[in-house]
GUSE-77958 format. One record per atom (N, C-alpha, C): x, y, z; residue in one letter. Coordinates in steps of 0.001 Angstrom, whole numbers, padded with zeros to 6 digits, always signed. Layout:
# GUSE-77958
XYZA/...
# end
This chain:
# GUSE-77958
-270107+078005+063430M/-269570+078982+064314M/-268165+078533+064683M/-267224+079462+064698T/-265839+079167+065052T/-265381+080082+066174T/-264675+079503+067141V/-264055+080251+068224V/-262567+079945+068170V/-261728+081003+068224A/-260286+080800+068117A/-259547+081680+069111A/-258395+081204+069544Q/-257494+081967+070397Q/-256141+082006+069710Q/-255552+083203+069590A/-254252+083357+068930A/-253190+083758+069948A/-252010+083143+069822F/-250858+083456+070655F/-249714+083862+069735F/-249074+085011+070023S/-247969+085455+069175S/-246763+085825+070038S/-245607+085851+069396M/-244361+086201+070062M/-244135+087702+069895M/-244641+088475+070816G/-244497+089919+070746G/-245845+090597+070677G/-245789+091927+070542E/-247014+092719+070494E/-247223+093283+069099E/-248436+093631+068789G/-248754+094243+067506G/-249335+093259+066514G/-249915+093824+065454F/-250596+093030+064440F/-249640+092129+063658F/-248426+092592+063392F/-247481+091843+062570F/-246506+090990+063373F/-246746+090772+064661A/-245877+089928+065479A/-246023+088474+065043A/-244927+087860+064688R/-244916+086469+064233R/-243773+085727+064895R/-243786+084436+065073P/-244812+083482+064657P/-246063+083601+065528P/-247162+083094+064982E/-248445+083112+065674E/-249045+081713+065625E/-249562+081279+066745I/-250216+079961+066844I/-251681+080210+067190I/-252575+079578+066443R/-254010+079701+066694R/-254591+078335+067030R/-255402+078304+068061V/-256134+077098+068452V/-257605+077419+068215V/-258316+076528+067533Y/-259702+076844+067194Y/-260621+075636+067375Y/-261882+075947+067542G/-262943+074948+067583G/-264080+075436+066703G/-264612+074553+065872T/-265680+074913+064942T/-266838+073940+065085T/-268042+074495+065175Y/-269259+073690+065201Y/-269953+073851+063858Y/-270193+072746+063170L/-270860+072756+061869L/-272216+072077+061996L/-273232+072702+061403N/-274581+072147+061420N/-275094+072134+059986N/-275402+070948+059472D/-275879+070790+058093D/-277400+070811+058078D/-277973+071988+058060R/-279436+072130+058079R/-280063+071851+056718R/-279282+071955+055648S/-279851+071833+054303S/-279784+070413+053747S/-279298+069457+054537D/-279160+068064+054087D/-278295+067928+052842D/-277272+068758+052725S/-276404+068693+051544S/-275265+067690+051714S/-275143+067074+052890A/-274144+066038+053163A/-272722+066535+052901A/-272421+067725+053380Q/-271086+068292+053210Q/-270131+067913+054346Q/-270620+067297+055401L/-269784+066939+056531L/-268984+065682+056225L/-267936+065454+057019A/-267071+064287+056806A/-267844+062977+056959A/-268686+062890+057982D/-269522+061713+058194D/-270910+062027+057625D/-271247+061460+056494K/-272481+061782+055776K/-273752+061430+056551K/-273643+060568+057558S/-274822+060164+058316S/-275159+061134+059446S/-274280+062073+059749K/-274511+063017+060842K/-275043+064348+060339K/-275741+065063+061213K/-276276+066391+060908K/-275374+067508+061436K/-274492+067198+062412N/-273589+068216+062937N/-272242+067599+063282N/-271260+068468+063430E/-269898+068018+063653E/-269143+069093+064435E/-268183+068686+065263F/-267330+069630+065988F/-265887+069341+065616F/-265176+070356+065130L/-263794+070215+064712L/-262892+071041+065619L/-261702+070510+065924V/-260710+071215+066723V/-259415+071187+065946V/-258687+072308+065959G/-257441+072337+065205G/-256453+073359+065725G/-255247+073288+065176V/-254163+074213+065490V/-253615+074723+064164V/-253329+076010+064112Q/-252811+076637+062897Q/-251591+077470+063276Q/-250549+077409+062478V/-249318+078164+062735V/-249049+079080+061548V/-248710+080325+061850E/-248339+081278+060804E/-246963+081846+061145E/-246037+081734+060206A/-244680+082252+060411A/-244192+082911+059124A/-243509+084010+059265W/-242923+084705+058120W/-241421+084556+058171W/-240810+084371+057006F/-239350+084243+056928F/-238773+085361+056121F/
# end
């Protein structure tokens, strides 16, 4: 599950630049060991993403 908040300079869908702050919860129910730490069953990631058009 991911939750994100976006901030942009201006109004409308095409307003750029845009900064997104997000948090993601990952749960490995299938034991496929896809997480960064192979010994854990779940993980929480936080990040920032920037989108700019030139």
